[in-house]
Every structure is written in structure tokens, then in C-alpha cells.
C-alpha positions as CSV (number, residue, x, y, z in Angstrom):
1,M,90.2,66.1,102.2
2,L,93.9,65.9,104.0
3,D,93.7,62.8,106.4
4,D,95.5,63.0,109.6
5,R,99.0,62.6,108.9
6,N,98.2,65.6,106.2
7,R,97.4,68.2,109.0
8,I,100.0,66.6,111.6
9,V,102.7,67.6,109.0
10,L,100.9,70.9,107.0
11,R,100.7,72.3,110.4
12,A,104.0,71.5,111.2
13,V,105.3,73.4,108.1
14,V,103.5,76.3,108.8
15,Q,105.2,76.7,112.5
16,C,108.0,76.4,110.8
17,Y,108.1,78.8,108.6
18,I,106.3,81.4,111.1
19,G,109.3,80.7,113.2
20,R,111.6,81.1,110.6
21,P,111.1,82.5,107.0
22,G,112.4,80.8,104.2
23,P,111.8,77.0,102.4
24,V,111.2,74.3,104.9
25,G,112.9,70.9,104.0
26,S,111.4,67.9,105.5
27,R,114.7,67.2,107.4
28,Y,114.2,70.0,109.2
29,V,110.6,69.4,110.1
30,T,111.7,65.7,111.0
31,K,114.7,67.0,113.4
32,R,112.1,69.9,115.1
33,Y,108.9,67.8,115.7
34,G,110.3,64.3,115.8
35,F,107.5,62.9,114.6
36,E,107.6,59.1,113.6
37,L,108.1,59.0,109.8
38,S,111.0,59.3,107.7
39,P,112.2,62.7,106.2
40,A,111.1,60.8,102.9
41,T,107.6,60.0,103.9
42,I,107.4,63.5,104.9
43,R,109.1,64.8,101.9
44,N,106.1,63.0,100.1
45,I,103.7,64.1,102.1
46,M,104.8,67.5,101.8
47,A,104.7,66.4,97.6
48,D,101.0,65.8,98.1
49,L,100.0,68.7,100.1
50,E,102.0,71.2,97.1
51,E,99.5,69.2,94.7
52,M,96.3,70.4,96.6
53,G,97.6,73.9,96.9
54,Y,98.4,74.0,100.3
55,L,102.2,74.5,100.3
56,S,104.6,75.6,97.1
57,Q,107.6,75.4,95.9
58,P,110.0,78.6,95.3
59,H,112.5,76.8,92.9
60,T,114.1,73.3,92.5
61,S,115.2,71.1,95.4
62,A,114.2,74.0,97.6
63,G,112.0,73.3,100.3
64,R,108.1,74.2,100.6
65,V,106.5,77.4,102.0
66,P,102.6,77.7,103.0
67,T,100.2,79.5,100.4
68,D,97.6,81.5,101.3
69,S,95.2,78.0,101.3
70,G,97.9,76.6,103.9
71,F,97.9,79.4,106.6
72,R,94.0,79.8,106.0
73,F,93.9,76.1,107.4
74,Y,96.4,76.6,109.8
75,V,94.2,79.6,111.3
76,D,91.0,77.7,111.1
77,S,93.1,74.8,112.7
78,L,93.8,76.3,115.8
79,K,91.4,75.5,118.9
80,E,91.7,78.0,122.4
81,G,94.2,75.8,123.8
82,Q,96.8,76.2,121.3
83,R,96.7,79.9,121.9
84,K,98.8,81.1,123.1
85,D,98.0,83.3,126.8
86,A,97.0,86.6,126.8
87,E,96.4,87.8,130.2
88,D,99.9,89.0,130.4
89,Y,99.7,91.5,128.0
90,T,96.0,92.2,129.1
91,E,97.6,93.1,132.2
92,L,100.0,95.4,130.6
93,L,97.4,97.0,128.8
94,R,95.6,98.2,131.8
95,G,98.1,99.3,133.5
96,M,98.8,101.6,130.6
97,V,95.5,103.1,129.9
98,E,93.9,103.0,133.5
99,G,93.3,106.9,133.2
100,L,92.1,107.5,129.7
101,R,88.7,106.1,129.9
102,S,87.2,109.8,130.1
103,D,87.8,109.9,126.1
104,I,87.6,106.8,123.8
105,N,89.9,108.1,121.3
106,D,92.3,108.5,123.9
107,L,92.1,105.0,124.5
108,L,92.3,104.1,121.6
109,R,95.6,105.4,120.9
110,E,97.3,104.3,123.8
111,A,95.5,100.1,122.8
112,T,97.2,100.4,119.9
113,R,100.2,101.6,120.6
114,A,100.6,98.7,123.7
115,L,99.7,96.7,121.2
116,S,102.0,97.2,118.7
117,E,104.7,97.8,121.2
118,M,104.1,93.8,122.0
119,S,103.3,92.4,118.8
120,S,105.9,94.1,116.5
121,Y,102.9,94.6,114.3
122,L,100.9,97.1,112.5
123,V,97.9,98.1,115.0
124,F,94.6,99.8,113.9
125,A,91.7,100.5,115.8
126,E,88.4,102.7,113.8
127,P,87.5,105.6,116.2
128,V,84.2,106.0,116.9
129,R,81.9,108.0,114.2
130,S,80.3,110.6,115.2
131,D,76.7,109.1,114.5
132,N,77.5,106.6,116.5
133,T,78.3,109.1,119.6
134,T,75.0,108.7,121.9
135,L,74.3,112.3,123.5
136,N,74.6,112.4,127.4
137,R,75.1,116.1,127.6
138,I,75.5,119.6,125.8
139,Q,76.6,122.6,126.9
140,L,76.9,125.6,125.1
141,Y,78.9,129.3,126.6
142,R,79.3,132.5,124.6
143,F,82.7,133.3,123.6
144,R,85.0,136.4,122.7
145,G,83.5,138.7,120.8
146,R,80.1,137.1,118.6
147,Q,81.4,133.4,119.1
148,L,79.3,130.6,121.4
149,V,81.5,127.4,122.7
150,A,79.4,124.3,121.9
151,V,80.8,121.6,124.1
152,L,79.0,117.6,123.4
153,L,79.6,115.0,125.8
154,G,78.5,111.1,124.3
155,N,77.8,108.1,126.9
156,E,80.9,106.5,124.9
157,G,82.9,109.3,127.0
158,L,83.7,111.2,123.6
159,V,83.8,114.6,124.4
160,R,83.2,117.2,121.0
161,S,84.1,120.9,121.0
162,R,83.2,123.4,118.4
163,I,83.3,127.3,118.4
164,L,80.4,128.8,116.7
165,D,81.0,131.5,114.6
166,S,78.1,133.4,115.9
167,N,76.0,133.5,118.9
168,F,72.9,134.1,117.9
169,G,72.6,137.4,120.5
170,L,71.8,135.3,123.0
171,T,72.9,135.5,126.5
172,Q,74.8,133.4,128.7
173,R,71.3,132.6,130.6
174,Q,69.4,132.0,127.3
175,L,72.1,129.4,126.3
176,N,71.6,127.6,129.2
177,R,67.6,127.3,128.7
178,I,68.6,126.1,125.4
179,S,71.2,123.6,126.4
180,E,68.6,122.0,129.0
181,Y,65.8,122.2,126.4
182,L,68.5,120.4,123.9
183,N,69.5,117.8,126.5
184,S,65.5,116.8,128.0
185,E,64.5,116.3,123.9
186,F,68.1,114.2,123.2
187,S,69.9,113.1,126.1
188,G,70.6,109.2,125.0
189,L,70.1,109.4,120.9
190,S,72.8,108.6,118.7
191,I,74.1,111.8,117.0
192,D,72.3,110.2,113.8
193,E,69.2,109.6,115.7
194,I,69.1,113.6,116.4
195,R,70.3,114.9,112.9
196,R,67.3,112.9,111.9
197,E,64.5,114.7,114.7
198,I,65.7,118.0,113.8
199,I,65.2,117.8,110.3
200,R,61.6,116.4,111.0
201,Q,61.1,119.8,113.5
202,M,62.1,122.5,111.5
203,S,60.1,121.0,108.2
204,K,56.9,121.7,111.3
205,E,56.5,125.3,111.5
206,K,54.0,125.0,114.8
207,A,57.3,123.4,116.6
208,L,59.1,126.4,116.2
209,C,56.6,129.2,117.4
210,D,58.7,129.6,120.2
211,I,61.7,132.2,118.8
212,L,64.4,130.3,121.2
213,I,63.0,126.8,120.0
214,S,64.0,127.8,116.3
215,K,67.9,129.1,117.5
216,A,68.2,126.4,120.0
217,M,67.4,123.7,116.1
218,K,69.6,125.9,114.1
219,I,72.7,125.7,116.8
220,C,72.2,121.8,117.6
221,R,72.3,121.4,113.7
222,E,75.6,123.3,113.4
223,V,77.2,121.4,117.2
224,I,76.8,118.0,115.6
225,T,78.2,118.3,112.2
226,F,81.8,117.1,112.7
227,P,84.5,116.0,110.3
228,V,85.5,112.3,109.8
229,E,87.6,110.9,111.9
230,E,90.8,109.2,111.0
231,M,91.8,105.9,111.3
232,I,94.4,105.3,114.2
233,M,97.6,103.9,114.0
234,A,100.5,102.4,115.0
235,G,103.2,100.5,114.1
236,L,104.3,101.2,110.3
237,P,108.5,101.2,110.9
238,E,108.4,97.8,112.6
239,L,105.8,96.5,110.0
240,L,108.2,97.6,107.0
241,G,111.4,96.4,108.7
242,L,110.1,93.1,108.1
243,P,112.4,90.6,106.2
244,D,109.5,90.2,104.3
245,F,108.5,93.4,102.7
246,S,112.7,94.8,101.9
247,N,111.7,95.1,98.0
248,R,108.0,96.4,98.5
249,I,108.3,98.7,101.6
250,N,106.9,101.4,99.0
251,E,104.3,99.8,98.3
252,I,103.0,98.9,101.4
253,A,103.1,102.1,103.1
254,R,101.1,103.2,99.7
255,A,98.8,101.2,100.2
256,I,98.7,101.1,104.2
257,E,98.4,105.0,104.4
258,D,95.6,104.9,102.7
259,K,93.1,104.9,105.3
260,H,90.3,105.0,103.7
261,R,90.6,102.4,102.1
262,I,91.2,100.7,105.1
263,V,88.4,101.5,106.6
264,E,86.1,100.4,103.2
265,L,88.7,97.1,103.4
266,L,87.1,96.1,107.1
267,E,84.0,96.4,106.1
268,E,83.9,94.1,102.8
269,I,85.7,91.3,105.0
270,S,83.7,91.2,108.3
271,H,81.1,91.5,106.8
272,D,79.3,92.2,110.4
273,S,80.5,89.0,111.9
274,E,81.0,88.6,115.5
275,G,84.6,87.9,117.0
276,V,87.6,87.8,115.2
277,Q,88.0,87.9,112.1
278,V,91.0,86.7,109.9
279,A,91.5,87.5,106.2
280,I,94.7,86.3,104.5
281,G,96.6,87.2,101.8
282,S,94.7,86.8,98.7
283,E,91.6,87.1,100.7
284,I,91.8,90.6,101.4
285,P,90.8,92.8,97.7
286,M,93.1,94.6,97.8
287,E,96.5,94.0,95.3
288,Q,99.2,95.8,96.9
289,M,98.3,94.0,100.3
290,R,98.9,90.4,99.1
291,G,101.6,89.2,101.7
292,L,100.1,90.3,104.3
293,S,97.2,89.7,106.7
294,I,94.5,90.9,108.8
295,I,92.6,90.4,112.1
296,S,90.5,92.4,113.3
297,A,87.8,92.5,116.1
298,E,84.6,94.2,117.4
299,Y,84.4,96.6,120.0
300,K,81.3,97.3,121.9
301,Q,79.3,99.1,124.1
302,G,77.3,96.8,125.3
303,Q,75.5,94.8,122.6
304,R,76.1,98.0,120.0
305,P,79.3,97.8,118.0
306,L,81.5,101.0,117.6
307,G,84.4,99.8,115.9
308,R,86.5,97.5,114.7
309,V,90.4,97.2,116.4
310,G,93.1,94.7,115.1
311,I,96.1,93.9,113.8
312,I,98.2,94.1,109.8
313,G,101.1,91.8,109.8
314,P,103.0,89.4,107.7
315,T,101.2,86.2,106.5
316,R,103.6,84.3,108.5
317,M,102.4,86.3,111.2
318,D,102.4,84.0,114.7
319,Y,98.4,83.8,114.3
320,S,98.3,81.6,117.9
321,M,99.3,84.7,119.7
322,A,97.8,87.2,117.4
323,I,94.7,86.4,117.4
324,P,94.1,85.9,121.3
325,M,96.1,89.8,121.4
326,V,93.4,91.2,119.4
327,E,90.5,89.7,121.1
328,Q,92.0,90.7,124.4
329,T,92.3,93.9,123.6
330,A,88.7,94.3,122.0
331,R,87.2,93.3,124.9
332,F,89.3,94.8,127.6
333,I,88.1,98.6,125.3
334,S,84.5,97.7,125.5
335,A,84.6,96.6,129.6
336,A,86.2,99.6,130.0
337,I,83.6,101.7,127.7
338,S,81.1,99.8,129.4
339,K,81.8,100.9,132.8
């Protein structure tokens, strides 16, 4: 257990290290914070914190640096009043993406770019998975030759279009009837729910006694098959340009460019938890990402989670700034989707 003096000194060491990477000495802490404690007393407290695993000493006679446990203490001890105001950033974000609400993935791309510019860290956003999309409307059109164009509009503002190799010998009038039927049957359902319902209906011959309905089921089954969306990212050069990773640029780049693995990591460290999640250094179950921290938060449509947005940066990132920025970004995206 940490007493009050230990807490104050540990918080000061972490803040010093965030602002100026390198071993932090007792004299520097004394001069910067003006504690009513001598450098010798602070040095003794720092030695105690090292024994408890919150600080480490790179080499003899050097100052101390925070361990992952030290950063975890600092993050957990941050209260709302100690976090920096993110309102200016939110206004900037609103101005940049005001006209992009018709397509959620365009909104996510601009939001990641804005957050990366403001934070100088790598920013990611999980795109809305097609299976999570709820259908607003499907429209079918004849295309050149025997092709068919299907346009799907989701309630989240997600627009998908597909070209099918066959129009099934249907006229535009018949395609309009099929569109009306599909919209009446499936509007408001998720893609995953629609897929299950199609399988259920196609297993019953009586439900498909109408040839047009049979073709409607086959068309819909093709329309709702989409490739897996890639993680949206911005700011990798800025992250790799930090002095923290000067000797590990290739290793870090390879780890982060494995976007599928990043998605898996988010699932492992978030555990479907509410609010902002922070994973620090060794808390991330991936060896290549040691020295990094991940801050993420869910964005939603109403109460329905759609994905996560967040920051990947060094363990010494300015958490008092980064946490509210991620929180505000998730809230802004949620509000934009829900309107």
C-alpha cells in the first residue's frame, strides 16, 4: 500500500517522465514541484517505490523511470479534474467532419485523422462491421448486359453497393417489386438476422412457391455478403518518429500493420467493458507491443455498440490529455450516428 507521500512522489515522477523522457532524479522532482521535502527524502521515497515495483533504475547512480505498474497507478489515480479539457478538440473535430455524416466509415476516417493530428500518436477506428448494420433500404437496378446493381443503405448511414453477375432474367419492374418485398420483410433487421431469416425461409418450400420471392431470396443472399472491413488507422509515421522507438521501428511497424491482430487485441483487453479502456505495456498480450499503451472507447448507435476508436502511443503518453480526447471522439461519433 502507498501512503500519501509515496503517491505524491510517484505521480510527480510519472509526470516528469512524460514531459521529458529519461531517468528522473530527486533534485529535478524537488525543483519542479517544490515539495516540502528534501532531495534526500525524495530519493529515499523513490528507492522505496523501486522496491515496490513502481519505478526502476536503468543503471547505478541514475534517476528512476516508471514501470508499467507505475503508469497503471498514475492512470487509475487520474480524476476528472486532473484531465485536460478536450472541448477545443471536439469543436475542431466537429468542423472537420460536419458534412460527412451520410457515411459512417468516411466519418471514422476523418475522425482518426483529426485525432492523430491533435495527439501526434497512432489513432485507429474499427469500421462498422456489415453484420452489425441494420437495413434501412435495398434498391435493385438493371445494369449493362445481364448484370444487376444492388445498393444497400444501413440505418447507421453505411452505404454498400454490389454488382451481381446475373440479373436473373428480371425486368426493372420486377426488380422494383423485389426491392419492395425485401424492404418490407427485412427493414430494421441486422445483416446477420437477415442472413438467418433467408436460410430459414429457403428451407421451407412453401415459402418459396412464388418464383419472384425465390429469386428475391437468392438476390438478397448475394447482396448481404461483404468482405471483412480493415481497421482504419492514421498517424503511424508520427508514432514511429518518437524517440521511444528509435531502435524498434521495424518491429513496431510490423506489429501494428497486422490489423487483424489489433482487432483481436481490442477484444482481449476490452472484455466488452463500458467507458474508456487503457492497456499499458505488459498488459497488452503481444510481445512486439511492449513499450506501447492502447486507449480505446466504444462508439454506439443509441445503446448498440458498433466498434471502438482509440490511440496507440508510448507508455509515457500524456494520459491526462489522451484519455479525454478518446472519450470525446467516441461520444462525438456516437452522437453523429444517432442523429
